[in-house]
PDB file of N, CA, C and O in Angstrom:
ATOM      1  N   MET A   1      -7.993 -45.367 173.141  1.00  0.00           N
ATOM      2  CA  MET A   1      -8.187 -45.430 171.708  1.00  0.00           C
ATOM      3  C   MET A   1      -9.632 -45.769 171.365  1.00  0.00           C
ATOM      4  O   MET A   1     -10.180 -45.235 170.401  1.00  0.00           O
ATOM      5  N   GLN A   2     -10.236 -46.624 172.119  1.00  0.00           N
ATOM      6  CA  GLN A   2     -11.630 -46.988 171.889  1.00  0.00           C
ATOM      7  C   GLN A   2     -12.542 -45.762 172.037  1.00  0.00           C
ATOM      8  O   GLN A   2     -13.495 -45.604 171.274  1.00  0.00           O
ATOM      9  N   VAL A   3     -12.258 -44.916 172.993  1.00  0.00           N
ATOM     10  CA  VAL A   3     -13.061 -43.717 173.221  1.00  0.00           C
ATOM     11  C   VAL A   3     -12.978 -42.787 172.016  1.00  0.00           C
ATOM     12  O   VAL A   3     -13.991 -42.221 171.607  1.00  0.00           O
ATOM     13  N   GLN A   4     -11.793 -42.623 171.444  1.00  0.00           N
ATOM     14  CA  GLN A   4     -11.626 -41.749 170.291  1.00  0.00           C
ATOM     15  C   GLN A   4     -12.410 -42.264 169.088  1.00  0.00           C
ATOM     16  O   GLN A   4     -13.011 -41.467 168.367  1.00  0.00           O
ATOM     17  N   GLN A   5     -12.420 -43.560 168.857  1.00  0.00           N
ATOM     18  CA  GLN A   5     -13.157 -44.131 167.728  1.00  0.00           C
ATOM     19  C   GLN A   5     -14.656 -43.911 167.907  1.00  0.00           C
ATOM     20  O   GLN A   5     -15.348 -43.559 166.953  1.00  0.00           O
ATOM     21  N   ASN A   6     -15.159 -44.116 169.116  1.00  0.00           N
ATOM     22  CA  ASN A   6     -16.584 -43.895 169.368  1.00  0.00           C
ATOM     23  C   ASN A   6     -16.951 -42.425 169.188  1.00  0.00           C
ATOM     24  O   ASN A   6     -18.009 -42.111 168.643  1.00  0.00           O
ATOM     25  N   THR A   7     -16.085 -41.530 169.640  1.00  0.00           N
ATOM     26  CA  THR A   7     -16.337 -40.104 169.482  1.00  0.00           C
ATOM     27  C   THR A   7     -16.389 -39.736 168.010  1.00  0.00           C
ATOM     28  O   THR A   7     -17.247 -38.958 167.592  1.00  0.00           O
ATOM     29  N   ALA A   8     -15.481 -40.287 167.226  1.00  0.00           N
ATOM     30  CA  ALA A   8     -15.469 -40.005 165.792  1.00  0.00           C
ATOM     31  C   ALA A   8     -16.735 -40.514 165.134  1.00  0.00           C
ATOM     32  O   ALA A   8     -17.291 -39.847 164.261  1.00  0.00           O
ATOM     33  N   LYS A   9     -17.195 -41.678 165.537  1.00  0.00           N
ATOM     34  CA  LYS A   9     -18.427 -42.230 164.959  1.00  0.00           C
ATOM     35  C   LYS A   9     -19.628 -41.360 165.316  1.00  0.00           C
ATOM     36  O   LYS A   9     -20.504 -41.123 164.484  1.00  0.00           O
ATOM     37  N   LEU A  10     -19.661 -40.885 166.567  1.00  0.00           N
ATOM     38  CA  LEU A  10     -20.768 -40.032 166.980  1.00  0.00           C
ATOM     39  C   LEU A  10     -20.776 -38.723 166.203  1.00  0.00           C
ATOM     40  O   LEU A  10     -21.839 -38.250 165.801  1.00  0.00           O
ATOM     41  N   GLN A  11     -19.622 -38.142 165.990  1.00  0.00           N
ATOM     42  CA  GLN A  11     -19.547 -36.892 165.247  1.00  0.00           C
ATOM     43  C   GLN A  11     -19.971 -37.102 163.801  1.00  0.00           C
ATOM     44  O   GLN A  11     -20.688 -36.276 163.235  1.00  0.00           O
ATOM     45  N   LEU A  12     -19.536 -38.193 163.207  1.00  0.00           N
ATOM     46  CA  LEU A  12     -19.919 -38.483 161.828  1.00  0.00           C
ATOM     47  C   LEU A  12     -21.420 -38.703 161.733  1.00  0.00           C
ATOM     48  O   LEU A  12     -22.070 -38.205 160.813  1.00  0.00           O
ATOM     49  N   GLY A  13     -21.965 -39.445 162.680  1.00  0.00           N
ATOM     50  CA  GLY A  13     -23.398 -39.693 162.679  1.00  0.00           C
ATOM     51  C   GLY A  13     -24.179 -38.405 162.843  1.00  0.00           C
ATOM     52  O   GLY A  13     -25.154 -38.172 162.128  1.00  0.00           O
ATOM     53  N   GLY A  14     -23.761 -37.567 163.776  1.00  0.00           N
ATOM     54  CA  GLY A  14     -24.437 -36.285 163.993  1.00  0.00           C
ATOM     55  C   GLY A  14     -24.298 -35.368 162.797  1.00  0.00           C
ATOM     56  O   GLY A  14     -25.230 -34.639 162.457  1.00  0.00           O
ATOM     57  N   GLY A  15     -23.131 -35.400 162.153  1.00  0.00           N
ATOM     58  CA  GLY A  15     -22.902 -34.557 160.995  1.00  0.00           C
ATOM     59  C   GLY A  15     -23.775 -34.951 159.819  1.00  0.00           C
ATOM     60  O   GLY A  15     -24.334 -34.091 159.139  1.00  0.00           O
ATOM     61  N   SER A  16     -23.895 -36.258 159.577  1.00  0.00           N
ATOM     62  CA  SER A  16     -24.715 -36.700 158.449  1.00  0.00           C
ATOM     63  C   SER A  16     -26.193 -36.442 158.736  1.00  0.00           C
ATOM     64  O   SER A  16     -26.962 -36.138 157.824  1.00  0.00           O
ATOM     65  N   GLU A  17     -26.586 -36.563 160.003  1.00  0.00           N
ATOM     66  CA  GLU A  17     -27.966 -36.261 160.364  1.00  0.00           C
ATOM     67  C   GLU A  17     -28.233 -34.776 160.170  1.00  0.00           C
ATOM     68  O   GLU A  17     -29.299 -34.387 159.691  1.00  0.00           O
ATOM     69  N   GLY A  18     -27.266 -33.952 160.542  1.00  0.00           N
ATOM     70  CA  GLY A  18     -27.389 -32.525 160.325  1.00  0.00           C
ATOM     71  C   GLY A  18     -27.449 -32.193 158.840  1.00  0.00           C
ATOM     72  O   GLY A  18     -28.185 -31.298 158.424  1.00  0.00           O
ATOM     73  N   LEU A  19     -26.678 -32.913 158.052  1.00  0.00           N
ATOM     74  CA  LEU A  19     -26.672 -32.707 156.606  1.00  0.00           C
ATOM     75  C   LEU A  19     -28.033 -33.042 156.009  1.00  0.00           C
ATOM     76  O   LEU A  19     -28.538 -32.314 155.154  1.00  0.00           O
ATOM     77  N   LEU A  20     -28.620 -34.139 156.459  1.00  0.00           N
ATOM     78  CA  LEU A  20     -29.942 -34.520 155.947  1.00  0.00           C
ATOM     79  C   LEU A  20     -31.005 -33.494 156.343  1.00  0.00           C
ATOM     80  O   LEU A  20     -31.908 -33.192 155.563  1.00  0.00           O
ATOM     81  N   THR A  21     -30.891 -32.975 157.534  1.00  0.00           N
ATOM     82  CA  THR A  21     -31.835 -31.947 157.986  1.00  0.00           C
ATOM     83  C   THR A  21     -31.701 -30.690 157.138  1.00  0.00           C
ATOM     84  O   THR A  21     -32.696 -30.102 156.716  1.00  0.00           O
ATOM     85  N   ARG A  22     -30.444 -30.282 156.892  1.00  0.00           N
ATOM     86  CA  ARG A  22     -30.225 -29.100 156.052  1.00  0.00           C
ATOM     87  C   ARG A  22     -30.709 -29.344 154.633  1.00  0.00           C
ATOM     88  O   ARG A  22     -31.312 -28.460 154.026  1.00  0.00           O
ATOM     89  N   LEU A  23     -30.455 -30.523 154.099  1.00  0.00           N
ATOM     90  CA  LEU A  23     -30.896 -30.861 152.746  1.00  0.00           C
ATOM     91  C   LEU A  23     -32.424 -30.820 152.647  1.00  0.00           C
ATOM     92  O   LEU A  23     -32.977 -30.311 151.673  1.00  0.00           O
ATOM     93  N   ALA A  24     -33.093 -31.359 153.660  1.00  0.00           N
ATOM     94  CA  ALA A  24     -34.560 -31.329 153.671  1.00  0.00           C
ATOM     95  C   ALA A  24     -35.070 -29.901 153.717  1.00  0.00           C
ATOM     96  O   ALA A  24     -36.060 -29.576 153.062  1.00  0.00           O
ATOM     97  N   ARG A  25     -34.403 -29.038 154.488  1.00  0.00           N
ATOM     98  CA  ARG A  25     -34.797 -27.636 154.576  1.00  0.00           C
ATOM     99  C   ARG A  25     -34.633 -26.941 153.223  1.00  0.00           C
ATOM    100  O   ARG A  25     -35.491 -26.160 152.810  1.00  0.00           O
ATOM    101  N   VAL A  26     -33.532 -27.231 152.543  1.00  0.00           N
ATOM    102  CA  VAL A  26     -33.288 -26.634 151.223  1.00  0.00           C
ATOM    103  C   VAL A  26     -34.342 -27.111 150.228  1.00  0.00           C
ATOM    104  O   VAL A  26     -34.856 -26.316 149.441  1.00  0.00           O
ATOM    105  N   VAL A  27     -34.661 -28.390 150.257  1.00  0.00           N
ATOM    106  CA  VAL A  27     -35.678 -28.936 149.340  1.00  0.00           C
ATOM    107  C   VAL A  27     -37.029 -28.279 149.604  1.00  0.00           C
ATOM    108  O   VAL A  27     -37.732 -27.916 148.660  1.00  0.00           O
ATOM    109  N   ARG A  28     -37.401 -28.120 150.878  1.00  0.00           N
ATOM    110  CA  ARG A  28     -38.671 -27.445 151.197  1.00  0.00           C
ATOM    111  C   ARG A  28     -38.672 -26.013 150.693  1.00  0.00           C
ATOM    112  O   ARG A  28     -39.671 -25.539 150.154  1.00  0.00           O
ATOM    113  N   HIS A  29     -37.552 -25.324 150.869  1.00  0.00           N
ATOM    114  CA  HIS A  29     -37.456 -23.931 150.420  1.00  0.00           C
ATOM    115  C   HIS A  29     -37.578 -23.831 148.897  1.00  0.00           C
ATOM    116  O   HIS A  29     -38.273 -22.955 148.383  1.00  0.00           O
ATOM    117  N   VAL A  30     -36.907 -24.722 148.185  1.00  0.00           N
ATOM    118  CA  VAL A  30     -36.972 -24.711 146.717  1.00  0.00           C
ATOM    119  C   VAL A  30     -38.393 -25.018 146.258  1.00  0.00           C
ATOM    120  O   VAL A  30     -38.890 -24.383 145.328  1.00  0.00           O
ATOM    121  N   ARG A  31     -39.051 -25.978 146.896  1.00  0.00           N
ATOM    122  CA  ARG A  31     -40.438 -26.301 146.528  1.00  0.00           C
ATOM    123  C   ARG A  31     -41.356 -25.105 146.769  1.00  0.00           C
ATOM    124  O   ARG A  31     -42.263 -24.843 145.980  1.00  0.00           O
ATOM    125  N   LYS A  32     -41.114 -24.381 147.866  1.00  0.00           N
ATOM    126  CA  LYS A  32     -41.937 -23.203 148.167  1.00  0.00           C
ATOM    127  C   LYS A  32     -41.718 -22.119 147.118  1.00  0.00           C
ATOM    128  O   LYS A  32     -42.671 -21.469 146.689  1.00  0.00           O
ATOM    129  N   ILE A  33     -40.482 -21.923 146.708  1.00  0.00           N
ATOM    130  CA  ILE A  33     -40.188 -20.918 145.681  1.00  0.00           C
ATOM    131  C   ILE A  33     -40.830 -21.307 144.355  1.00  0.00           C
ATOM    132  O   ILE A  33     -41.403 -20.458 143.673  1.00  0.00           O
ATOM    133  N   ILE A  34     -40.740 -22.574 143.985  1.00  0.00           N
ATOM    134  CA  ILE A  34     -41.351 -23.028 142.731  1.00  0.00           C
ATOM    135  C   ILE A  34     -42.859 -22.838 142.785  1.00  0.00           C
ATOM    136  O   ILE A  34     -43.458 -22.368 141.817  1.00  0.00           O
ATOM    137  N   ALA A  35     -43.478 -23.196 143.900  1.00  0.00           N
ATOM    138  CA  ALA A  35     -44.931 -23.009 144.041  1.00  0.00           C
ATOM    139  C   ALA A  35     -45.287 -21.528 143.940  1.00  0.00           C
ATOM    140  O   ALA A  35     -46.292 -21.166 143.327  1.00  0.00           O
ATOM    141  N   GLY A  36     -44.458 -20.673 144.545  1.00  0.00           N
ATOM    142  CA  GLY A  36     -44.695 -19.234 144.465  1.00  0.00           C
ATOM    143  C   GLY A  36     -44.579 -18.714 143.045  1.00  0.00           C
ATOM    144  O   GLY A  36     -45.356 -17.855 142.631  1.00  0.00           O
ATOM    145  N   ARG A  37     -43.610 -19.230 142.296  1.00  0.00           N
ATOM    146  CA  ARG A  37     -43.446 -18.821 140.893  1.00  0.00           C
ATOM    147  C   ARG A  37     -44.628 -19.273 140.046  1.00  0.00           C
ATOM    148  O   ARG A  37     -45.076 -18.542 139.163  1.00  0.00           O
ATOM    149  N   LEU A  38     -45.131 -20.466 140.308  1.00  0.00           N
ATOM    150  CA  LEU A  38     -46.322 -20.931 139.583  1.00  0.00           C
ATOM    151  C   LEU A  38     -47.536 -20.060 139.909  1.00  0.00           C
ATOM    152  O   LEU A  38     -48.324 -19.726 139.024  1.00  0.00           O
ATOM    153  N   ALA A  39     -47.679 -19.700 141.170  1.00  0.00           N
ATOM    154  CA  ALA A  39     -48.788 -18.821 141.570  1.00  0.00           C
ATOM    155  C   ALA A  39     -48.634 -17.447 140.920  1.00  0.00           C
ATOM    156  O   ALA A  39     -49.622 -16.823 140.534  1.00  0.00           O
ATOM    157  N   LEU A  40     -47.402 -16.984 140.804  1.00  0.00           N
ATOM    158  CA  LEU A  40     -47.144 -15.696 140.159  1.00  0.00           C
ATOM    159  C   LEU A  40     -47.595 -15.723 138.699  1.00  0.00           C
ATOM    160  O   LEU A  40     -48.174 -14.756 138.205  1.00  0.00           O
ATOM    161  N   ARG A  41     -47.332 -16.817 138.025  1.00  0.00           N
ATOM    162  CA  ARG A  41     -47.795 -16.955 136.631  1.00  0.00           C
ATOM    163  C   ARG A  41     -49.318 -16.929 136.546  1.00  0.00           C
ATOM    164  O   ARG A  41     -49.884 -16.346 135.621  1.00  0.00           O
ATOM    165  N   GLN A  42     -49.972 -17.558 137.508  1.00  0.00           N
ATOM    166  CA  GLN A  42     -51.434 -17.535 137.514  1.00  0.00           C
ATOM    167  C   GLN A  42     -51.959 -16.126 137.766  1.00  0.00           C
ATOM    168  O   GLN A  42     -52.960 -15.717 137.177  1.00  0.00           O
ATOM    169  N   LEU A  43     -51.284 -15.389 138.636  1.00  0.00           N
ATOM    170  CA  LEU A  43     -51.693 -14.008 138.901  1.00  0.00           C
ATOM    171  C   LEU A  43     -51.530 -13.135 137.666  1.00  0.00           C
ATOM    172  O   LEU A  43     -52.320 -12.218 137.442  1.00  0.00           O
ATOM    173  N   GLU A  44     -50.515 -13.415 136.871  1.00  0.00           N
ATOM    174  CA  GLU A  44     -50.299 -12.632 135.646  1.00  0.00           C
ATOM    175  C   GLU A  44     -51.464 -12.771 134.677  1.00  0.00           C
ATOM    176  O   GLU A  44     -51.682 -11.893 133.843  1.00  0.00           O
ATOM    177  N   GLU A  45     -52.209 -13.858 134.776  1.00  0.00           N
ATOM    178  CA  GLU A  45     -53.342 -14.100 133.879  1.00  0.00           C
ATOM    179  C   GLU A  45     -54.621 -13.403 134.324  1.00  0.00           C
ATOM    180  O   GLU A  45     -55.586 -13.345 133.563  1.00  0.00           O
ATOM    181  N   LEU A  46     -54.645 -12.872 135.543  1.00  0.00           N
ATOM    182  CA  LEU A  46     -55.847 -12.213 136.047  1.00  0.00           C
ATOM    183  C   LEU A  46     -56.008 -10.824 135.432  1.00  0.00           C
ATOM    184  O   LEU A  46     -55.042 -10.210 134.980  1.00  0.00           O
ATOM    185  N   GLU A  47     -57.239 -10.350 135.427  1.00  0.00           N
ATOM    186  CA  GLU A  47     -57.548  -8.996 134.973  1.00  0.00           C
ATOM    187  C   GLU A  47     -57.084  -7.996 136.032  1.00  0.00           C
ATOM    188  O   GLU A  47     -56.903  -8.348 137.198  1.00  0.00           O
ATOM    189  N   ASP A  48     -56.895  -6.750 135.609  1.00  0.00           N
ATOM    190  CA  ASP A  48     -56.421  -5.715 136.534  1.00  0.00           C
ATOM    191  C   ASP A  48     -57.371  -5.522 137.713  1.00  0.00           C
ATOM    192  O   ASP A  48     -56.923  -5.334 138.843  1.00  0.00           O
ATOM    193  N   TRP A  49     -58.685  -5.569 137.458  1.00  0.00           N
ATOM    194  CA  TRP A  49     -59.641  -5.372 138.545  1.00  0.00           C
ATOM    195  C   TRP A  49     -59.556  -6.515 139.553  1.00  0.00           C
ATOM    196  O   TRP A  49     -59.766  -6.306 140.748  1.00  0.00           O
ATOM    197  N   GLN A  50     -59.250  -7.719 139.078  1.00  0.00           N
ATOM    198  CA  GLN A  50     -59.110  -8.850 139.986  1.00  0.00           C
ATOM    199  C   GLN A  50     -57.853  -8.693 140.858  1.00  0.00           C
ATOM    200  O   GLN A  50     -57.859  -9.019 142.045  1.00  0.00           O
ATOM    201  N   LEU A  51     -56.805  -8.201 140.254  1.00  0.00           N
ATOM    202  CA  LEU A  51     -55.577  -7.957 141.018  1.00  0.00           C
ATOM    203  C   LEU A  51     -55.805  -6.889 142.084  1.00  0.00           C
ATOM    204  O   LEU A  51     -55.370  -7.038 143.225  1.00  0.00           O
ATOM    205  N   ARG A  52     -56.495  -5.802 141.698  1.00  0.00           N
ATOM    206  CA  ARG A  52     -56.797  -4.748 142.672  1.00  0.00           C
ATOM    207  C   ARG A  52     -57.623  -5.299 143.828  1.00  0.00           C
ATOM    208  O   ARG A  52     -57.450  -4.895 144.978  1.00  0.00           O
ATOM    209  N   ASP A  53     -58.519  -6.223 143.509  1.00  0.00           N
ATOM    210  CA  ASP A  53     -59.382  -6.810 144.520  1.00  0.00           C
ATOM    211  C   ASP A  53     -58.582  -7.573 145.580  1.00  0.00           C
ATOM    212  O   ASP A  53     -58.981  -7.622 146.743  1.00  0.00           O
ATOM    213  N   ILE A  54     -57.462  -8.163 145.181  1.00  0.00           N
ATOM    214  CA  ILE A  54     -56.641  -8.880 146.161  1.00  0.00           C
ATOM    215  C   ILE A  54     -55.504  -8.018 146.705  1.00  0.00           C
ATOM    216  O   ILE A  54     -54.705  -8.478 147.520  1.00  0.00           O
ATOM    217  N   GLY A  55     -55.437  -6.777 146.255  1.00  0.00           N
ATOM    218  CA  GLY A  55     -54.513  -5.827 146.858  1.00  0.00           C
ATOM    219  C   GLY A  55     -53.172  -5.663 146.183  1.00  0.00           C
ATOM    220  O   GLY A  55     -52.243  -5.126 146.786  1.00  0.00           O
ATOM    221  N   VAL A  56     -53.045  -6.116 144.936  1.00  0.00           N
ATOM    222  CA  VAL A  56     -51.785  -5.934 144.201  1.00  0.00           C
ATOM    223  C   VAL A  56     -52.085  -5.370 142.820  1.00  0.00           C
ATOM    224  O   VAL A  56     -53.230  -5.374 142.369  1.00  0.00           O
ATOM    225  N   SER A  57     -51.064  -4.897 142.170  1.00  0.00           N
ATOM    226  CA  SER A  57     -51.221  -4.376 140.817  1.00  0.00           C
ATOM    227  C   SER A  57     -50.350  -5.195 139.870  1.00  0.00           C
ATOM    228  O   SER A  57     -49.510  -5.983 140.305  1.00  0.00           O
ATOM    229  N   ARG A  58     -50.556  -5.003 138.606  1.00  0.00           N
ATOM    230  CA  ARG A  58     -49.735  -5.689 137.610  1.00  0.00           C
ATOM    231  C   ARG A  58     -48.261  -5.269 137.759  1.00  0.00           C
ATOM    232  O   ARG A  58     -47.346  -6.070 137.569  1.00  0.00           O
ATOM    233  N   ARG A  59     -48.069  -4.010 138.100  1.00  0.00           N
ATOM    234  CA  ARG A  59     -46.712  -3.510 138.334  1.00  0.00           C
ATOM    235  C   ARG A  59     -46.038  -4.261 139.487  1.00  0.00           C
ATOM    236  O   ARG A  59     -44.851  -4.581 139.421  1.00  0.00           O
ATOM    237  N   ASP A  60     -46.808  -4.537 140.543  1.00  0.00           N
ATOM    238  CA  ASP A  60     -46.279  -5.300 141.677  1.00  0.00           C
ATOM    239  C   ASP A  60     -45.851  -6.701 141.240  1.00  0.00           C
ATOM    240  O   ASP A  60     -44.809  -7.204 141.658  1.00  0.00           O
ATOM    241  N   ILE A  61     -46.663  -7.311 140.403  1.00  0.00           N
ATOM    242  CA  ILE A  61     -46.352  -8.668 139.938  1.00  0.00           C
ATOM    243  C   ILE A  61     -45.083  -8.669 139.101  1.00  0.00           C
ATOM    244  O   ILE A  61     -44.243  -9.559 139.238  1.00  0.00           O
ATOM    245  N   HIS A  62     -44.944  -7.677 138.238  1.00  0.00           N
ATOM    246  CA  HIS A  62     -43.724  -7.587 137.424  1.00  0.00           C
ATOM    247  C   HIS A  62     -42.505  -7.303 138.303  1.00  0.00           C
ATOM    248  O   HIS A  62     -41.426  -7.851 138.076  1.00  0.00           O
ATOM    249  N   PHE A  63     -42.685  -6.447 139.301  1.00  0.00           N
ATOM    250  CA  PHE A  63     -41.594  -6.147 140.225  1.00  0.00           C
ATOM    251  C   PHE A  63     -41.116  -7.416 140.932  1.00  0.00           C
ATOM    252  O   PHE A  63     -39.916  -7.677 141.013  1.00  0.00           O
ATOM    253  N   VAL A  64     -42.057  -8.190 141.434  1.00  0.00           N
ATOM    254  CA  VAL A  64     -41.703  -9.430 142.138  1.00  0.00           C
ATOM    255  C   VAL A  64     -41.124 -10.452 141.169  1.00  0.00           C
ATOM    256  O   VAL A  64     -40.184 -11.169 141.513  1.00  0.00           O
ATOM    257  N   GLY A  65     -41.673 -10.525 139.969  1.00  0.00           N
ATOM    258  CA  GLY A  65     -41.188 -11.479 138.980  1.00  0.00           C
ATOM    259  C   GLY A  65     -39.779 -11.185 138.510  1.00  0.00           C
ATOM    260  O   GLY A  65     -39.056 -12.092 138.099  1.00  0.00           O
ATOM    261  N   ASP A  66     -39.383  -9.920 138.568  1.00  0.00           N
ATOM    262  CA  ASP A  66     -38.034  -9.536 138.139  1.00  0.00           C
ATOM    263  C   ASP A  66     -36.985  -9.743 139.227  1.00  0.00           C
ATOM    264  O   ASP A  66     -35.793  -9.570 138.976  1.00  0.00           O
ATOM    265  N   ARG A  67     -37.406 -10.102 140.404  1.00  0.00           N
ATOM    266  CA  ARG A  67     -36.469 -10.315 141.510  1.00  0.00           C
ATOM    267  C   ARG A  67     -35.715 -11.630 141.328  1.00  0.00           C
ATOM    268  O   ARG A  67     -36.010 -12.414 140.426  1.00  0.00           O
ATOM    269  N   SER A  68     -34.757 -11.849 142.186  1.00  0.00           N
ATOM    270  CA  SER A  68     -33.946 -13.070 142.150  1.00  0.00           C
ATOM    271  C   SER A  68     -34.817 -14.310 142.360  1.00  0.00           C
ATOM    272  O   SER A  68     -35.851 -14.251 143.024  1.00  0.00           O
ATOM    273  N   TRP A  69     -34.391 -15.411 141.794  1.00  0.00           N
ATOM    274  CA  TRP A  69     -35.110 -16.673 141.982  1.00  0.00           C
ATOM    275  C   TRP A  69     -35.021 -17.157 143.421  1.00  0.00           C
ATOM    276  O   TRP A  69     -35.780 -18.037 143.827  1.00  0.00           O
ATOM    277  N   LEU A  70     -34.111 -16.595 144.188  1.00  0.00           N
ATOM    278  CA  LEU A  70     -33.978 -17.006 145.581  1.00  0.00           C
ATOM    279  C   LEU A  70     -35.014 -16.331 146.470  1.00  0.00           C
ATOM    280  O   LEU A  70     -35.249 -16.773 147.595  1.00  0.00           O
ATOM    281  N   ASP A  71     -35.637 -15.260 145.972  1.00  0.00           N
ATOM    282  CA  ASP A  71     -36.674 -14.565 146.735  1.00  0.00           C
ATOM    283  C   ASP A  71     -37.993 -15.311 146.608  1.00  0.00           C
ATOM    284  O   ASP A  71     -38.338 -15.799 145.532  1.00  0.00           O
ATOM    285  N   ASP A  72     -38.716 -15.397 147.695  1.00  0.00           N
ATOM    286  CA  ASP A  72     -40.023 -16.050 147.697  1.00  0.00           C
ATOM    287  C   ASP A  72     -41.073 -15.054 147.197  1.00  0.00           C
ATOM    288  O   ASP A  72     -41.387 -14.095 147.903  1.00  0.00           O
ATOM    289  N   PRO A  73     -41.625 -15.262 145.985  1.00  0.00           N
ATOM    290  CA  PRO A  73     -42.566 -14.279 145.436  1.00  0.00           C
ATOM    291  C   PRO A  73     -43.851 -14.149 146.243  1.00  0.00           C
ATOM    292  O   PRO A  73     -44.409 -13.055 146.334  1.00  0.00           O
ATOM    293  N   SER A  74     -44.329 -15.237 146.828  1.00  0.00           N
ATOM    294  CA  SER A  74     -45.570 -15.145 147.594  1.00  0.00           C
ATOM    295  C   SER A  74     -45.369 -14.287 148.841  1.00  0.00           C
ATOM    296  O   SER A  74     -46.261 -13.528 149.220  1.00  0.00           O
ATOM    297  N   HIS A  75     -44.221 -14.400 149.471  1.00  0.00           N
ATOM    298  CA  HIS A  75     -43.926 -13.586 150.650  1.00  0.00           C
ATOM    299  C   HIS A  75     -43.833 -12.110 150.267  1.00  0.00           C
ATOM    300  O   HIS A  75     -44.370 -11.248 150.964  1.00  0.00           O
ATOM    301  N   LEU A  76     -43.151 -11.822 149.161  1.00  0.00           N
ATOM    302  CA  LEU A  76     -43.009 -10.438 148.715  1.00  0.00           C
ATOM    303  C   LEU A  76     -44.360  -9.827 148.352  1.00  0.00           C
ATOM    304  O   LEU A  76     -44.649  -8.692 148.732  1.00  0.00           O
ATOM    305  N   LEU A  77     -45.186 -10.568 147.620  1.00  0.00           N
ATOM    306  CA  LEU A  77     -46.506 -10.044 147.248  1.00  0.00           C
ATOM    307  C   LEU A  77     -47.383  -9.836 148.477  1.00  0.00           C
ATOM    308  O   LEU A  77     -48.166  -8.887 148.528  1.00  0.00           O
ATOM    309  N   ASN A  78     -47.259 -10.703 149.450  1.00  0.00           N
ATOM    310  CA  ASN A  78     -48.013 -10.548 150.688  1.00  0.00           C
ATOM    311  C   ASN A  78     -47.622  -9.246 151.388  1.00  0.00           C
ATOM    312  O   ASN A  78     -48.484  -8.510 151.867  1.00  0.00           O
ATOM    313  N   GLU A  79     -46.329  -8.971 151.442  1.00  0.00           N
ATOM    314  CA  GLU A  79     -45.865  -7.720 152.050  1.00  0.00           C
ATOM    315  C   GLU A  79     -46.375  -6.508 151.276  1.00  0.00           C
ATOM    316  O   GLU A  79     -46.790  -5.517 151.877  1.00  0.00           O
ATOM    317  N   ILE A  80     -46.345  -6.583 149.954  1.00  0.00           N
ATOM    318  CA  ILE A  80     -46.822  -5.479 149.119  1.00  0.00           C
ATOM    319  C   ILE A  80     -48.312  -5.249 149.340  1.00  0.00           C
ATOM    320  O   ILE A  80     -48.748  -4.108 149.491  1.00  0.00           O
ATOM    321  N   ALA A  81     -49.095  -6.324 149.360  1.00  0.00           N
ATOM    322  CA  ALA A  81     -50.542  -6.201 149.566  1.00  0.00           C
ATOM    323  C   ALA A  81     -50.851  -5.600 150.932  1.00  0.00           C
ATOM    324  O   ALA A  81     -51.759  -4.781 151.066  1.00  0.00           O
ATOM    325  N   ARG A  82     -50.099  -6.006 151.934  1.00  0.00           N
ATOM    326  CA  ARG A  82     -50.312  -5.432 153.274  1.00  0.00           C
ATOM    327  C   ARG A  82     -50.006  -3.942 153.286  1.00  0.00           C
ATOM    328  O   ARG A  82     -50.729  -3.159 153.902  1.00  0.00           O
ATOM    329  N   GLU A  83     -48.933  -3.553 152.605  1.00  0.00           N
ATOM    330  CA  GLU A  83     -48.573  -2.130 152.553  1.00  0.00           C
ATOM    331  C   GLU A  83     -49.643  -1.326 151.811  1.00  0.00           C
ATOM    332  O   GLU A  83     -49.988  -0.221 152.229  1.00  0.00           O
ATOM    333  N   HIS A  84     -50.171  -1.876 150.709  1.00  0.00           N
ATOM    334  CA  HIS A  84     -51.256  -1.202 149.988  1.00  0.00           C
ATOM    335  C   HIS A  84     -52.480  -1.038 150.894  1.00  0.00           C
ATOM    336  O   HIS A  84     -53.122   0.013 150.893  1.00  0.00           O
ATOM    337  N   ALA A  85     -52.796  -2.068 151.656  1.00  0.00           N
ATOM    338  CA  ALA A  85     -53.950  -1.997 152.560  1.00  0.00           C
ATOM    339  C   ALA A  85     -53.741  -0.927 153.628  1.00  0.00           C
ATOM    340  O   ALA A  85     -54.666  -0.187 153.962  1.00  0.00           O
ATOM    341  N   LYS A  86     -52.519  -0.850 154.162  1.00  0.00           N
ATOM    342  CA  LYS A  86     -52.230   0.186 155.163  1.00  0.00           C
ATOM    343  C   LYS A  86     -52.401   1.578 154.572  1.00  0.00           C
ATOM    344  O   LYS A  86     -52.924   2.474 155.234  1.00  0.00           O
ATOM    345  N   GLN A  87     -51.959   1.765 153.322  1.00  0.00           N
ATOM    346  CA  GLN A  87     -52.097   3.070 152.675  1.00  0.00           C
ATOM    347  C   GLN A  87     -53.559   3.432 152.478  1.00  0.00           C
ATOM    348  O   GLN A  87     -53.944   4.585 152.670  1.00  0.00           O
ATOM    349  N   ILE A  88     -54.376   2.459 152.099  1.00  0.00           N
ATOM    350  CA  ILE A  88     -55.805   2.703 151.906  1.00  0.00           C
ATOM    351  C   ILE A  88     -56.454   3.093 153.236  1.00  0.00           C
ATOM    352  O   ILE A  88     -57.278   4.006 153.288  1.00  0.00           O
ATOM    353  N   ILE A  89     -56.078   2.399 154.302  1.00  0.00           N
ATOM    354  CA  ILE A  89     -56.639   2.706 155.624  1.00  0.00           C
ATOM    355  C   ILE A  89     -56.231   4.112 156.060  1.00  0.00           C
ATOM    356  O   ILE A  89     -57.043   4.852 156.615  1.00  0.00           O
ATOM    357  N   ARG A  90     -54.984   4.476 155.814  1.00  0.00           N
ATOM    358  CA  ARG A  90     -54.518   5.824 156.186  1.00  0.00           C
ATOM    359  C   ARG A  90     -55.297   6.908 155.431  1.00  0.00           C
ATOM    360  O   ARG A  90     -55.635   7.946 156.000  1.00  0.00           O
ATOM    361  N   LYS A  91     -55.578   6.659 154.151  1.00  0.00           N
ATOM    362  CA  LYS A  91     -56.305   7.639 153.344  1.00  0.00           C
ATOM    363  C   LYS A  91     -57.730   7.822 153.817  1.00  0.00           C
ATOM    364  O   LYS A  91     -58.261   8.933 153.778  1.00  0.00           O
ATOM    365  N   THR A  92     -58.361   6.737 154.267  1.00  0.00           N
ATOM    366  CA  THR A  92     -59.755   6.816 154.676  1.00  0.00           C
ATOM    367  C   THR A  92     -59.911   7.278 156.120  1.00  0.00           C
ATOM    368  O   THR A  92     -61.008   7.643 156.541  1.00  0.00           O
ATOM    369  N   SER A  93     -58.830   7.263 156.870  1.00  0.00           N
ATOM    370  CA  SER A  93     -58.912   7.682 158.295  1.00  0.00           C
ATOM    371  C   SER A  93     -58.875   9.180 158.435  1.00  0.00           C
ATOM    372  O   SER A  93     -58.933   9.697 159.551  1.00  0.00           O
TER     373      SER A  93
END
């Protein structure tokens, strides 16, 4: 009986530790999404030539802004900018 009680305590301890780890991961993810949304708002204030200079267009920003709140806008814009750069390289090659 003593062994069963200790096993239960260990499982509970491991479970709550796992819960805290998952909670911390969720909090980090939410903070990253919020930071990305704030950066997206700042990008919306830039001129078109400035956006082109960093490899995105106003259309790209609206596309990313219309996506789900669960999507990381900075990651999506990074992918879009990389794809635009690849297209430019292909055209000049």
